[in-house]
mmCIF file as gemmi writes it, N, C-alpha and C atoms, coordinates in Angstrom:
data_model
loop_
_atom_site.group_PDB
_atom_site.id
_atom_site.type_symbol
_atom_site.label_atom_id
_atom_site.label_alt_id
_atom_site.label_comp_id
_atom_site.label_asym_id
_atom_site.label_entity_id
_atom_site.label_seq_id
_atom_site.pdbx_PDB_ins_code
_atom_site.Cartn_x
_atom_site.Cartn_y
_atom_site.Cartn_z
_atom_site.occupancy
_atom_site.B_iso_or_equiv
_atom_site.pdbx_formal_charge
_atom_site.auth_seq_id
_atom_site.auth_asym_id
_atom_site.pdbx_PDB_model_num
ATOM 1 N N . MET Axp A 1 ? -28.511 79.848 -22.134 1 0 ? 1 A 1
ATOM 2 C CA . MET Axp A 1 ? -27.976 78.899 -22.904 1 0 ? 1 A 1
ATOM 3 C C . MET Axp A 1 ? -28.607 77.869 -22.788 1 0 ? 1 A 1
ATOM 4 N N . MET Axp A 2 ? -29.081 77.886 -21.758 1 0 ? 2 A 1
ATOM 5 C CA . MET Axp A 2 ? -29.75 76.508 -21.4 1 0 ? 2 A 1
ATOM 6 C C . MET Axp A 2 ? -31.589 76.646 -22.137 1 0 ? 2 A 1
ATOM 7 N N . LEU Axp A 3 ? -31.925 77.87 -21.862 1 0 ? 3 A 1
ATOM 8 C CA . LEU Axp A 3 ? -33.374 77.973 -22.528 1 0 ? 3 A 1
ATOM 9 C C . LEU Axp A 3 ? -33.235 78.223 -24.378 1 0 ? 3 A 1
ATOM 10 N N . ALA Axp A 4 ? -32.06 78.41 -24.966 1 0 ? 4 A 1
ATOM 11 C CA . ALA Axp A 4 ? -32.144 77.929 -26.276 1 0 ? 4 A 1
ATOM 12 C C . ALA Axp A 4 ? -31.394 76.708 -26.698 1 0 ? 4 A 1
ATOM 13 N N . ALA Axp A 5 ? -31.184 76.011 -25.955 1 0 ? 5 A 1
ATOM 14 C CA . ALA Axp A 5 ? -30.811 74.44 -25.88 1 0 ? 5 A 1
ATOM 15 C C . ALA Axp A 5 ? -32.531 73.939 -25.961 1 0 ? 5 A 1
ATOM 16 N N . ARG Axp A 6 ? -33.328 74.263 -25.088 1 0 ? 6 A 1
ATOM 17 C CA . ARG Axp A 6 ? -34.702 73.685 -24.783 1 0 ? 6 A 1
ATOM 18 C C . ARG Axp A 6 ? -35.053 73.994 -26.352 1 0 ? 6 A 1
ATOM 19 N N . TYR Axp A 7 ? -35.382 75.136 -26.561 1 0 ? 7 A 1
ATOM 20 C CA . TYR Axp A 7 ? -36.044 75.784 -27.637 1 0 ? 7 A 1
ATOM 21 C C . TYR Axp A 7 ? -35.3 75.083 -28.923 1 0 ? 7 A 1
ATOM 22 N N . MET Axp A 8 ? -34.18 74.702 -29.448 1 0 ? 8 A 1
ATOM 23 C CA . MET Axp A 8 ? -33.769 74.155 -30.717 1 0 ? 8 A 1
ATOM 24 C C . MET Axp A 8 ? -34.002 72.685 -30.439 1 0 ? 8 A 1
ATOM 25 N N . LEU Axp A 9 ? -34.198 71.917 -29.125 1 0 ? 9 A 1
ATOM 26 C CA . LEU Axp A 9 ? -33.832 70.67 -29.207 1 0 ? 9 A 1
ATOM 27 C C . LEU Axp A 9 ? -35.655 70.2 -28.984 1 0 ? 9 A 1
ATOM 28 N N . THR Axp A 10 ? -36.106 70.873 -28.331 1 0 ? 10 A 1
ATOM 29 C CA . THR Axp A 10 ? -37.661 70.53 -28.056 1 0 ? 10 A 1
ATOM 30 C C . THR Axp A 10 ? -38.83 71.302 -28.583 1 0 ? 10 A 1
ATOM 31 N N . GLU Axp A 11 ? -38.847 72.026 -28.908 1 0 ? 11 A 1
ATOM 32 C CA . GLU Axp A 11 ? -40.254 73.103 -29.38 1 0 ? 11 A 1
ATOM 33 C C . GLU Axp A 11 ? -40.26 72.467 -30.747 1 0 ? 11 A 1
ATOM 34 N N . ARG Axp A 12 ? -41.71 72.434 -30.744 1 0 ? 12 A 1
ATOM 35 C CA . ARG Axp A 12 ? -42.176 71.694 -31.917 1 0 ? 12 A 1
ATOM 36 C C . ARG Axp A 12 ? -43.427 72.505 -32.45 1 0 ? 12 A 1
ATOM 37 N N . ASP Axp A 13 ? -43.465 72.264 -33.938 1 0 ? 13 A 1
ATOM 38 C CA . ASP Axp A 13 ? -44.854 72.809 -34.283 1 0 ? 13 A 1
ATOM 39 C C . ASP Axp A 13 ? -45.569 71.942 -34.342 1 0 ? 13 A 1
ATOM 40 N N . SER Axp A 14 ? -47.053 72.106 -34.942 1 0 ? 14 A 1
ATOM 41 C CA . SER Axp A 14 ? -47.743 70.922 -35.067 1 0 ? 14 A 1
ATOM 42 C C . SER Axp A 14 ? -48.028 69.521 -35.773 1 0 ? 14 A 1
ATOM 43 N N . ARG Axp A 15 ? -46.987 69.769 -36.319 1 0 ? 15 A 1
ATOM 44 C CA . ARG Axp A 15 ? -46.457 68.354 -37.196 1 0 ? 15 A 1
ATOM 45 C C . ARG Axp A 15 ? -45.073 67.944 -36.525 1 0 ? 15 A 1
ATOM 46 N N . SER Axp A 16 ? -44.971 68.423 -35.429 1 0 ? 16 A 1
ATOM 47 C CA . SER Axp A 16 ? -42.989 67.981 -34.618 1 0 ? 16 A 1
ATOM 48 C C . SER Axp A 16 ? -42.292 68.624 -35.111 1 0 ? 16 A 1
ATOM 49 N N . ALA Axp A 17 ? -42.235 69.469 -36.164 1 0 ? 17 A 1
ATOM 50 C CA . ALA Axp A 17 ? -40.901 70.132 -36.753 1 0 ? 17 A 1
ATOM 51 C C . ALA Axp A 17 ? -40.444 71.044 -36.1 1 0 ? 17 A 1
ATOM 52 N N . LEU Axp A 18 ? -39.294 71.171 -36.191 1 0 ? 18 A 1
ATOM 53 C CA . LEU Axp A 18 ? -38.849 72.207 -35.086 1 0 ? 18 A 1
ATOM 54 C C . LEU Axp A 18 ? -39.257 73.592 -35.572 1 0 ? 18 A 1
ATOM 55 N N . LEU Axp A 19 ? -39.205 74.629 -34.683 1 0 ? 19 A 1
ATOM 56 C CA . LEU Axp A 19 ? -40.103 76.073 -35.064 1 0 ? 19 A 1
ATOM 57 C C . LEU Axp A 19 ? -38.796 76.617 -35.411 1 0 ? 19 A 1
ATOM 58 N N . ASP Axp A 20 ? -37.52 76.685 -35.151 1 0 ? 20 A 1
ATOM 59 C CA . ASP Axp A 20 ? -36.821 77.412 -35.555 1 0 ? 20 A 1
ATOM 60 C C . ASP Axp A 20 ? -37.067 77.117 -37.149 1 0 ? 20 A 1
ATOM 61 N N . PRO Axp A 21 ? -36.827 78.216 -38.106 1 0 ? 21 A 1
ATOM 62 C CA . PRO Axp A 21 ? -36.749 78.193 -39.569 1 0 ? 21 A 1
ATOM 63 C C . PRO Axp A 21 ? -35.076 77.417 -39.955 1 0 ? 21 A 1
ATOM 64 N N . VAL Axp A 22 ? -34.055 78.116 -39.296 1 0 ? 22 A 1
ATOM 65 C CA . VAL Axp A 22 ? -32.818 78.025 -39.673 1 0 ? 22 A 1
ATOM 66 C C . VAL Axp A 22 ? -32.524 76.461 -39.274 1 0 ? 22 A 1
ATOM 67 N N . ALA Axp A 23 ? -33.115 76.208 -38.388 1 0 ? 23 A 1
ATOM 68 C CA . ALA Axp A 23 ? -32.378 74.764 -37.476 1 0 ? 23 A 1
ATOM 69 C C . ALA Axp A 23 ? -33.263 74.065 -38.391 1 0 ? 23 A 1
ATOM 70 N N . CYS Axp A 24 ? -34.728 73.85 -38.595 1 0 ? 24 A 1
ATOM 71 C CA . CYS Axp A 24 ? -35.147 73.096 -39.804 1 0 ? 24 A 1
ATOM 72 C C . CYS Axp A 24 ? -34.838 72.505 -40.913 1 0 ? 24 A 1
ATOM 73 N N . PHE Axp A 25 ? -34.268 73.97 -41.224 1 0 ? 25 A 1
ATOM 74 C CA . PHE Axp A 25 ? -33.65 74.069 -42.496 1 0 ? 25 A 1
ATOM 75 C C . PHE Axp A 25 ? -32.324 72.859 -42.688 1 0 ? 25 A 1
ATOM 76 N N . HIS Axp A 26 ? -31.515 73.334 -41.441 1 0 ? 26 A 1
ATOM 77 C CA . HIS Axp A 26 ? -29.765 72.683 -41.561 1 0 ? 26 A 1
ATOM 78 C C . HIS Axp A 26 ? -30.21 71.278 -40.862 1 0 ? 26 A 1
ATOM 79 N N . ILE Axp A 27 ? -31.191 70.697 -39.82 1 0 ? 27 A 1
ATOM 80 C CA . ILE Axp A 27 ? -31.172 69.605 -38.981 1 0 ? 27 A 1
ATOM 81 C C . ILE Axp A 27 ? -32.241 68.63 -40.53 1 0 ? 27 A 1
ATOM 82 N N . GLY Axp A 28 ? -33.04 69.36 -41.303 1 0 ? 28 A 1
ATOM 83 C CA . GLY Axp A 28 ? -33.807 68.479 -42.334 1 0 ? 28 A 1
ATOM 84 C C . GLY Axp A 28 ? -32.857 67.969 -43.617 1 0 ? 28 A 1
ATOM 85 N N . LYS Axp A 29 ? -31.715 68.621 -43.235 1 0 ? 29 A 1
ATOM 86 C CA . LYS Axp A 29 ? -30.7 68.223 -44.491 1 0 ? 29 A 1
ATOM 87 C C . LYS Axp A 29 ? -29.529 67.222 -43.494 1 0 ? 29 A 1
ATOM 88 N N . GLY Axp A 30 ? -29.749 66.785 -42.586 1 0 ? 30 A 1
ATOM 89 C CA . GLY Axp A 30 ? -29.177 66.237 -41.819 1 0 ? 30 A 1
ATOM 90 C C . GLY Axp A 30 ? -27.973 66.627 -41.17 1 0 ? 30 A 1
ATOM 91 N N . ALA Axp A 31 ? -27.785 68.066 -40.63 1 0 ? 31 A 1
ATOM 92 C CA . ALA Axp A 31 ? -26.675 68.591 -39.896 1 0 ? 31 A 1
ATOM 93 C C . ALA Axp A 31 ? -26.852 67.756 -38.445 1 0 ? 31 A 1
ATOM 94 N N . ARG Axp A 32 ? -26.229 67.987 -37.527 1 0 ? 32 A 1
ATOM 95 C CA . ARG Axp A 32 ? -26.34 68.112 -36.037 1 0 ? 32 A 1
ATOM 96 C C . ARG Axp A 32 ? -25.552 69.666 -35.346 1 0 ? 32 A 1
ATOM 97 N N . ILE Axp A 33 ? -26.6 70.002 -34.563 1 0 ? 33 A 1
ATOM 98 C CA . ILE Axp A 33 ? -26.625 71.242 -33.581 1 0 ? 33 A 1
ATOM 99 C C . ILE Axp A 33 ? -25.031 70.676 -33.082 1 0 ? 33 A 1
ATOM 100 N N . ASP Axp A 34 ? -24.215 71.719 -33.266 1 0 ? 34 A 1
ATOM 101 C CA . ASP Axp A 34 ? -23.069 71.55 -33.064 1 0 ? 34 A 1
ATOM 102 C C . ASP Axp A 34 ? -22.512 72.47 -31.778 1 0 ? 34 A 1
ATOM 103 N N . ARG Axp A 35 ? -22.639 73.422 -31.684 1 0 ? 35 A 1
ATOM 104 C CA . ARG Axp A 35 ? -22.459 74.797 -30.588 1 0 ? 35 A 1
ATOM 105 C C . ARG Axp A 35 ? -23.54 75.473 -30.816 1 0 ? 35 A 1
ATOM 106 N N . CYS Axp A 36 ? -23.811 75.908 -29.403 1 0 ? 36 A 1
ATOM 107 C CA . CYS Axp A 36 ? -24.759 77.218 -28.933 1 0 ? 36 A 1
ATOM 108 C C . CYS Axp A 36 ? -23.612 78.344 -28.437 1 0 ? 36 A 1
ATOM 109 N N . SER Axp A 37 ? -23.324 79.293 -29.437 1 0 ? 37 A 1
ATOM 110 C CA . SER Axp A 37 ? -22.572 80.692 -29.092 1 0 ? 37 A 1
ATOM 111 C C . SER Axp A 37 ? -23.273 81.458 -28.267 1 0 ? 37 A 1
ATOM 112 N N . TRP Axp A 38 ? -22.939 82.017 -27.42 1 0 ? 38 A 1
ATOM 113 C CA . TRP Axp A 38 ? -23.036 83.436 -26.511 1 0 ? 38 A 1
ATOM 114 C C . TRP Axp A 38 ? -22.644 84.769 -27.519 1 0 ? 38 A 1
ATOM 115 N N . LEU Axp A 39 ? -23.762 85.744 -27.971 1 0 ? 39 A 1
ATOM 116 C CA . LEU Axp A 39 ? -23.197 86.599 -28.597 1 0 ? 39 A 1
ATOM 117 C C . LEU Axp A 39 ? -22.353 86.302 -30.16 1 0 ? 39 A 1
ATOM 118 N N . GLY Axp A 40 ? -22.818 85.303 -30.535 1 0 ? 40 A 1
ATOM 119 C CA . GLY Axp A 40 ? -22.573 84.748 -31.822 1 0 ? 40 A 1
ATOM 120 C C . GLY Axp A 40 ? -22.83 85.619 -33.042 1 0 ? 40 A 1
ATOM 121 N N . ASP Axp A 41 ? -24.009 86.363 -32.946 1 0 ? 41 A 1
ATOM 122 C CA . ASP Axp A 41 ? -24.42 86.986 -33.453 1 0 ? 41 A 1
ATOM 123 C C . ASP Axp A 41 ? -24.847 88.592 -33.154 1 0 ? 41 A 1
ATOM 124 N N . THR Axp A 42 ? -23.979 89.707 -32.946 1 0 ? 42 A 1
ATOM 125 C CA . THR Axp A 42 ? -24.418 90.592 -32.331 1 0 ? 42 A 1
ATOM 126 C C . THR Axp A 42 ? -25.044 91.476 -33.419 1 0 ? 42 A 1
ATOM 127 N N . SER Axp A 43 ? -25.273 91.319 -34.631 1 0 ? 43 A 1
ATOM 128 C CA . SER Axp A 43 ? -26.022 92.42 -35.43 1 0 ? 43 A 1
ATOM 129 C C . SER Axp A 43 ? -27.393 92.703 -34.794 1 0 ? 43 A 1
ATOM 130 N N . ALA Axp A 44 ? -27.679 93.665 -35.624 1 0 ? 44 A 1
ATOM 131 C CA . ALA Axp A 44 ? -29.148 94.055 -34.998 1 0 ? 44 A 1
ATOM 132 C C . ALA Axp A 44 ? -29.924 93.12 -34.722 1 0 ? 44 A 1
ATOM 133 N N . ARG Axp A 45 ? -30.152 92.344 -36.291 1 0 ? 45 A 1
ATOM 134 C CA . ARG Axp A 45 ? -31.194 91.321 -35.897 1 0 ? 45 A 1
ATOM 135 C C . ARG Axp A 45 ? -30.928 90.232 -35.163 1 0 ? 45 A 1
ATOM 136 N N . GLY Axp A 46 ? -29.735 89.601 -35.224 1 0 ? 46 A 1
ATOM 137 C CA . GLY Axp A 46 ? -29.39 88.578 -34.315 1 0 ? 46 A 1
ATOM 138 C C . GLY Axp A 46 ? -29.461 89.172 -32.578 1 0 ? 46 A 1
ATOM 139 N N . MET Axp A 47 ? -28.828 90.114 -32.221 1 0 ? 47 A 1
ATOM 140 C CA . MET Axp A 47 ? -29.705 90.706 -31.103 1 0 ? 47 A 1
ATOM 141 C C . MET Axp A 47 ? -31.475 90.783 -30.85 1 0 ? 47 A 1
ATOM 142 N N . ALA Axp A 48 ? -31.988 91.417 -31.829 1 0 ? 48 A 1
ATOM 143 C CA . ALA Axp A 48 ? -33.294 91.101 -31.641 1 0 ? 48 A 1
ATOM 144 C C . ALA Axp A 48 ? -34.328 90.013 -31.395 1 0 ? 48 A 1
ATOM 145 N N . ARG Axp A 49 ? -33.554 89.134 -32.271 1 0 ? 49 A 1
ATOM 146 C CA . ARG Axp A 49 ? -34.441 87.738 -32.609 1 0 ? 49 A 1
ATOM 147 C C . ARG Axp A 49 ? -33.712 86.781 -31.64 1 0 ? 49 A 1
ATOM 148 N N . TYR Axp A 50 ? -32.701 86.863 -31.476 1 0 ? 50 A 1
ATOM 149 C CA . TYR Axp A 50 ? -32.076 85.62 -30.431 1 0 ? 50 A 1
ATOM 150 C C . TYR Axp A 50 ? -31.351 86.336 -29.585 1 0 ? 50 A 1
ATOM 151 N N . ASP Axp A 51 ? -31.314 87.119 -28.962 1 0 ? 51 A 1
ATOM 152 C CA . ASP Axp A 51 ? -30.437 88.066 -28.038 1 0 ? 51 A 1
ATOM 153 C C . ASP Axp A 51 ? -28.854 87.4 -28.441 1 0 ? 51 A 1
ATOM 154 N N . GLY Axp A 52 ? -28.955 87.295 -29.348 1 0 ? 52 A 1
ATOM 155 C CA . GLY Axp A 52 ? -27.107 87.042 -29.667 1 0 ? 52 A 1
ATOM 156 C C . GLY Axp A 52 ? -26.596 85.931 -29.646 1 0 ? 52 A 1
ATOM 157 N N . ARG Axp A 53 ? -27.486 84.955 -29.552 1 0 ? 53 A 1
ATOM 158 C CA . ARG Axp A 53 ? -26.99 83.386 -29.869 1 0 ? 53 A 1
ATOM 159 C C . ARG Axp A 53 ? -26.691 83.133 -31.109 1 0 ? 53 A 1
ATOM 160 N N . MET Axp A 54 ? -26.018 82.17 -31.202 1 0 ? 54 A 1
ATOM 161 C CA . MET Axp A 54 ? -26.152 81.564 -32.768 1 0 ? 54 A 1
ATOM 162 C C . MET Axp A 54 ? -25.785 79.752 -32.35 1 0 ? 54 A 1
ATOM 163 N N . LEU Axp A 55 ? -26.186 79.473 -33.577 1 0 ? 55 A 1
ATOM 164 C CA . LEU Axp A 55 ? -26.044 77.822 -33.194 1 0 ? 55 A 1
ATOM 165 C C . LEU Axp A 55 ? -25.009 77.758 -34.612 1 0 ? 55 A 1
ATOM 166 N N . ASN Axp A 56 ? -24.224 76.916 -34.472 1 0 ? 56 A 1
ATOM 167 C CA . ASN Axp A 56 ? -23.209 76.327 -35.133 1 0 ? 56 A 1
ATOM 168 C C . ASN Axp A 56 ? -23.744 75.049 -35.713 1 0 ? 56 A 1
ATOM 169 N N . TYR Axp A 57 ? -23.879 74.278 -37.047 1 0 ? 57 A 1
ATOM 170 C CA . TYR Axp A 57 ? -24.298 73.007 -37.588 1 0 ? 57 A 1
ATOM 171 C C . TYR Axp A 57 ? -22.822 72.667 -37.769 1 0 ? 57 A 1
ATOM 172 N N . ALA Axp A 58 ? -22.938 71.261 -37.844 1 0 ? 58 A 1
ATOM 173 C CA . ALA Axp A 58 ? -21.686 70.523 -38.287 1 0 ? 58 A 1
ATOM 174 C C . ALA Axp A 58 ? -22.401 69.217 -39.53 1 0 ? 58 A 1
ATOM 175 N N . TYR Axp A 59 ? -21.731 69.073 -40.727 1 0 ? 59 A 1
ATOM 176 C CA . TYR Axp A 59 ? -22.039 68.065 -41.429 1 0 ? 59 A 1
ATOM 177 C C . TYR Axp A 59 ? -21.345 66.869 -41.479 1 0 ? 59 A 1
ATOM 178 N N . ASP Axp A 60 ? -21.794 65.92 -41.248 1 0 ? 60 A 1
ATOM 179 C CA . ASP Axp A 60 ? -20.695 64.87 -41.205 1 0 ? 60 A 1
ATOM 180 C C . ASP Axp A 60 ? -20.914 63.984 -42.08 1 0 ? 60 A 1
ATOM 181 N N . LEU Axp A 61 ? -20.174 64.038 -43.545 1 0 ? 61 A 1
ATOM 182 C CA . LEU Axp A 61 ? -21.159 63.587 -44.575 1 0 ? 61 A 1
ATOM 183 C C . LEU Axp A 61 ? -21.252 61.972 -44.544 1 0 ? 61 A 1
ATOM 184 N N . PRO Axp A 62 ? -20.679 61.343 -43.595 1 0 ? 62 A 1
ATOM 185 C CA . PRO Axp A 62 ? -20.871 59.661 -43.881 1 0 ? 62 A 1
ATOM 186 C C . PRO Axp A 62 ? -21.949 59.167 -43.14 1 0 ? 62 A 1
ATOM 187 N N . ALA Axp A 63 ? -22.351 60.336 -42.092 1 0 ? 63 A 1
ATOM 188 C CA . ALA Axp A 63 ? -23.649 60.179 -41.463 1 0 ? 63 A 1
ATOM 189 C C . ALA Axp A 63 ? -24.881 61.354 -41.843 1 0 ? 63 A 1
ATOM 190 N N . LEU Axp A 64 ? -24.75 62.022 -42.737 1 0 ? 64 A 1
ATOM 191 C CA . LEU Axp A 64 ? -25.656 62.548 -43.2 1 0 ? 64 A 1
ATOM 192 C C . LEU Axp A 64 ? -26.956 62.353 -43.748 1 0 ? 64 A 1
ATOM 193 N N . GLU Axp A 65 ? -27.326 61.048 -44.344 1 0 ? 65 A 1
ATOM 194 C CA . GLU Axp A 65 ? -28.289 60.222 -44.474 1 0 ? 65 A 1
ATOM 195 C C . GLU Axp A 65 ? -29.179 60.192 -43.732 1 0 ? 65 A 1
ATOM 196 N N . LYS Axp A 66 ? -28.372 59.378 -42.866 1 0 ? 66 A 1
ATOM 197 C CA . LYS Axp A 66 ? -29.286 58.858 -41.556 1 0 ? 66 A 1
ATOM 198 C C . LYS Axp A 66 ? -29.588 59.959 -40.678 1 0 ? 66 A 1
ATOM 199 N N . LYS Axp A 67 ? -29.063 60.946 -40.245 1 0 ? 67 A 1
ATOM 200 C CA . LYS Axp A 67 ? -29.33 62.074 -39.355 1 0 ? 67 A 1
ATOM 201 C C . LYS Axp A 67 ? -30.662 63.005 -40.366 1 0 ? 67 A 1
ATOM 202 N N . ARG Axp A 68 ? -30.796 62.753 -41.491 1 0 ? 68 A 1
ATOM 203 C CA . ARG Axp A 68 ? -31.677 63.128 -42.398 1 0 ? 68 A 1
ATOM 204 C C . ARG Axp A 68 ? -32.766 62.559 -42.098 1 0 ? 68 A 1
ATOM 205 N N . ASP Axp A 69 ? -32.355 61.024 -42.4 1 0 ? 69 A 1
ATOM 206 C CA . ASP Axp A 69 ? -33.787 60.222 -42.333 1 0 ? 69 A 1
ATOM 207 C C . ASP Axp A 69 ? -34.502 60.508 -41.082 1 0 ? 69 A 1
ATOM 208 N N . ALA Axp A 70 ? -33.851 59.976 -39.96 1 0 ? 70 A 1
ATOM 209 C CA . ALA Axp A 70 ? -34.175 60.326 -38.553 1 0 ? 70 A 1
ATOM 210 C C . ALA Axp A 70 ? -35.017 61.789 -38.398 1 0 ? 70 A 1
ATOM 211 N N . TYR Axp A 71 ? -34.185 62.693 -38.566 1 0 ? 71 A 1
ATOM 212 C CA . TYR Axp A 71 ? -35.562 63.634 -38.535 1 0 ? 71 A 1
ATOM 213 C C . TYR Axp A 71 ? -36.979 63.551 -39.17 1 0 ? 71 A 1
ATOM 214 N N . ALA Axp A 72 ? -36.776 63.124 -40.566 1 0 ? 72 A 1
ATOM 215 C CA . ALA Axp A 72 ? -37.675 62.976 -41.433 1 0 ? 72 A 1
ATOM 216 C C . ALA Axp A 72 ? -39.023 61.86 -40.602 1 0 ? 72 A 1
ATOM 217 N N . ARG Axp A 73 ? -38.256 61.318 -40.345 1 0 ? 73 A 1
ATOM 218 C CA . ARG Axp A 73 ? -39.349 59.898 -40.02 1 0 ? 73 A 1
ATOM 219 C C . ARG Axp A 73 ? -39.822 60.328 -38.531 1 0 ? 73 A 1
ATOM 220 N N . GLN Axp A 74 ? -38.647 60.301 -38.138 1 0 ? 74 A 1
ATOM 221 C CA . GLN Axp A 74 ? -39.13 60.152 -36.151 1 0 ? 74 A 1
ATOM 222 C C . GLN Axp A 74 ? -38.966 61.701 -35.692 1 0 ? 74 A 1
ATOM 223 N N . ARG Axp A 75 ? -38.747 62.597 -36.459 1 0 ? 75 A 1
ATOM 224 C CA . ARG Axp A 75 ? -38.23 63.963 -35.776 1 0 ? 75 A 1
ATOM 225 C C . ARG Axp A 75 ? -37.078 63.923 -34.999 1 0 ? 75 A 1
ATOM 226 N N . SER Axp A 76 ? -35.957 63.208 -35.082 1 0 ? 76 A 1
ATOM 227 C CA . SER Axp A 76 ? -34.934 63.098 -33.939 1 0 ? 76 A 1
ATOM 228 C C . SER Axp A 76 ? -33.993 64.225 -34.26 1 0 ? 76 A 1
ATOM 229 N N . VAL Axp A 77 ? -33.431 64.738 -33.679 1 0 ? 77 A 1
ATOM 230 C CA . VAL Axp A 77 ? -32.763 66.22 -33.702 1 0 ? 77 A 1
ATOM 231 C C . VAL Axp A 77 ? -31.351 65.634 -33.135 1 0 ? 77 A 1
ATOM 232 N N . ALA Axp A 78 ? -29.969 65.587 -34.157 1 0 ? 78 A 1
ATOM 233 C CA . ALA Axp A 78 ? -28.648 65.343 -33.885 1 0 ? 78 A 1
ATOM 234 C C . ALA Axp A 78 ? -28.466 66.484 -33.195 1 0 ? 78 A 1
ATOM 235 N N . ALA Axp A 79 ? -27.411 66.354 -32.134 1 0 ? 79 A 1
ATOM 236 C CA . ALA Axp A 79 ? -27.082 67.346 -31.54 1 0 ? 79 A 1
ATOM 237 C C . ALA Axp A 79 ? -25.81 66.813 -30.916 1 0 ? 79 A 1
ATOM 238 N N . ALA Axp A 80 ? -24.518 67.595 -30.541 1 0 ? 80 A 1
ATOM 239 C CA . ALA Axp A 80 ? -23.636 67.693 -30.168 1 0 ? 80 A 1
ATOM 240 C C . ALA Axp A 80 ? -23.444 67.099 -28.288 1 0 ? 80 A 1
ATOM 241 N N . PRO Axp A 81 ? -22.988 66.308 -27.896 1 0 ? 81 A 1
ATOM 242 C CA . PRO Axp A 81 ? -22.981 66.091 -26.508 1 0 ? 81 A 1
ATOM 243 C C . PRO Axp A 81 ? -23.069 67.444 -25.777 1 0 ? 81 A 1
ATOM 244 N N . ALA Axp A 82 ? -22.394 68.185 -25.866 1 0 ? 82 A 1
ATOM 245 C CA . ALA Axp A 82 ? -22.172 69.908 -24.97 1 0 ? 82 A 1
ATOM 246 C C . ALA Axp A 82 ? -23.621 70.334 -25.293 1 0 ? 82 A 1
ATOM 247 N N . VAL Axp A 83 ? -23.864 70.36 -26.287 1 0 ? 83 A 1
ATOM 248 C CA . VAL Axp A 83 ? -25.692 70.894 -26.827 1 0 ? 83 A 1
ATOM 249 C C . VAL Axp A 83 ? -26.46 70.105 -25.774 1 0 ? 83 A 1
ATOM 250 N N . ARG Axp A 84 ? -26.414 68.528 -25.82 1 0 ? 84 A 1
ATOM 251 C CA . ARG Axp A 84 ? -27.321 67.92 -24.842 1 0 ? 84 A 1
ATOM 252 C C . ARG Axp A 84 ? -27.117 67.925 -23.337 1 0 ? 84 A 1
ATOM 253 N N . ALA Axp A 85 ? -26.269 68.537 -23.171 1 0 ? 85 A 1
ATOM 254 C CA . ALA Axp A 85 ? -25.703 68.81 -21.581 1 0 ? 85 A 1
ATOM 255 C C . ALA Axp A 85 ? -26.509 69.965 -21.272 1 0 ? 85 A 1
ATOM 256 N N . LEU Axp A 86 ? -26.4 71.396 -22.043 1 0 ? 86 A 1
ATOM 257 C CA . LEU Axp A 86 ? -27.19 72.211 -21.523 1 0 ? 86 A 1
ATOM 258 C C . LEU Axp A 86 ? -28.552 72.245 -21.522 1 0 ? 86 A 1
ATOM 259 N N . LEU Axp A 87 ? -28.978 71.2 -22.64 1 0 ? 87 A 1
ATOM 260 C CA . LEU Axp A 87 ? -30.76 70.906 -22.203 1 0 ? 87 A 1
ATOM 261 C C . LEU Axp A 87 ? -30.61 69.985 -20.508 1 0 ? 87 A 1
ATOM 262 N N . ALA Axp A 88 ? -29.92 68.807 -20.611 1 0 ? 88 A 1
ATOM 263 C CA . ALA Axp A 88 ? -29.813 68.043 -18.918 1 0 ? 88 A 1
ATOM 264 C C . ALA Axp A 88 ? -29.756 69.311 -17.934 1 0 ? 88 A 1
ATOM 265 N N . ALA Axp A 89 ? -28.746 70.345 -18.188 1 0 ? 89 A 1
ATOM 266 C CA . ALA Axp A 89 ? -28.729 71.045 -16.94 1 0 ? 89 A 1
ATOM 267 C C . ALA Axp A 89 ? -29.752 72.217 -16.735 1 0 ? 89 A 1
ATOM 268 N N . GLY Axp A 90 ? -30.478 72.497 -17.799 1 0 ? 90 A 1
ATOM 269 C CA . GLY Axp A 90 ? -32.14 73.643 -17.844 1 0 ? 90 A 1
ATOM 270 C C . GLY Axp A 90 ? -32.956 72.246 -16.962 1 0 ? 90 A 1
ATOM 271 N N . SER Axp A 91 ? -33.121 70.938 -17.898 1 0 ? 91 A 1
ATOM 272 C CA . SER Axp A 91 ? -33.977 70.281 -16.723 1 0 ? 91 A 1
ATOM 273 C C . SER Axp A 91 ? -33.711 70.123 -15.131 1 0 ? 91 A 1
ATOM 274 N N . VAL Axp A 92 ? -32.741 69.92 -14.942 1 0 ? 92 A 1
ATOM 275 C CA . VAL Axp A 92 ? -32.221 69.598 -13.441 1 0 ? 92 A 1
ATOM 276 C C . VAL Axp A 92 ? -32.637 70.979 -12.993 1 0 ? 92 A 1
ATOM 277 N N . LEU Axp A 93 ? -32.279 72.155 -13.152 1 0 ? 93 A 1
ATOM 278 C CA . LEU Axp A 93 ? -32.461 73.642 -12.477 1 0 ? 93 A 1
ATOM 279 C C . LEU Axp A 93 ? -34.074 73.941 -12.307 1 0 ? 93 A 1
ATOM 280 N N . GLY Axp A 94 ? -34.721 73.218 -13.594 1 0 ? 94 A 1
ATOM 281 C CA . GLY Axp A 94 ? -36.016 73.422 -13.666 1 0 ? 94 A 1
ATOM 282 C C . GLY Axp A 94 ? -36.83 72.779 -12.275 1 0 ? 94 A 1
ATOM 283 N N . ARG Axp A 95 ? -36.255 71.352 -12.482 1 0 ? 95 A 1
ATOM 284 C CA . ARG Axp A 95 ? -36.837 70.237 -11.246 1 0 ? 95 A 1
ATOM 285 C C . ARG Axp A 95 ? -36.431 70.928 -9.895 1 0 ? 95 A 1
ATOM 286 N N . VAL Axp A 96 ? -35.154 71.696 -9.981 1 0 ? 96 A 1
ATOM 287 C CA . VAL Axp A 96 ? -34.681 71.943 -8.267 1 0 ? 96 A 1
ATOM 288 C C . VAL Axp A 96 ? -35.459 73.268 -7.782 1 0 ? 96 A 1
ATOM 289 N N . SER Axp A 97 ? -35.68 74.478 -8.799 1 0 ? 97 A 1
ATOM 290 C CA . SER Axp A 97 ? -36.587 75.455 -8.337 1 0 ? 97 A 1
ATOM 291 C C . SER Axp A 97 ? -37.535 75.838 -8.621 1 0 ? 97 A 1
ATOM 292 N N . GLY Axp A 98 ? -38.518 74.829 -9.592 1 0 ? 98 A 1
ATOM 293 C CA . GLY Axp A 98 ? -39.863 74.649 -9.051 1 0 ? 98 A 1
ATOM 294 C C . GLY Axp A 98 ? -40.313 73.556 -8.51 1 0 ? 98 A 1
């Protein structure tokens, strides 16, 4: 789950856009990454592409425009605290084991 959070929050293409097309779509529309779910997609495609992981997105209508603009201008990705905690946990483990 830590690797999934890292991929979704930090891995970018040459234009600094998110690599995952689904995440790029939702974040580009103003959503925030709300939750990472292990075995959230156990379909054959979900298992093959994402090892069963699924992201849930939340659309907060009052903040939608602000989040959309933040991604368009600064490539800032909105994410729930629990998702950011996964990213931080992965960073700590990388420093400890590396």
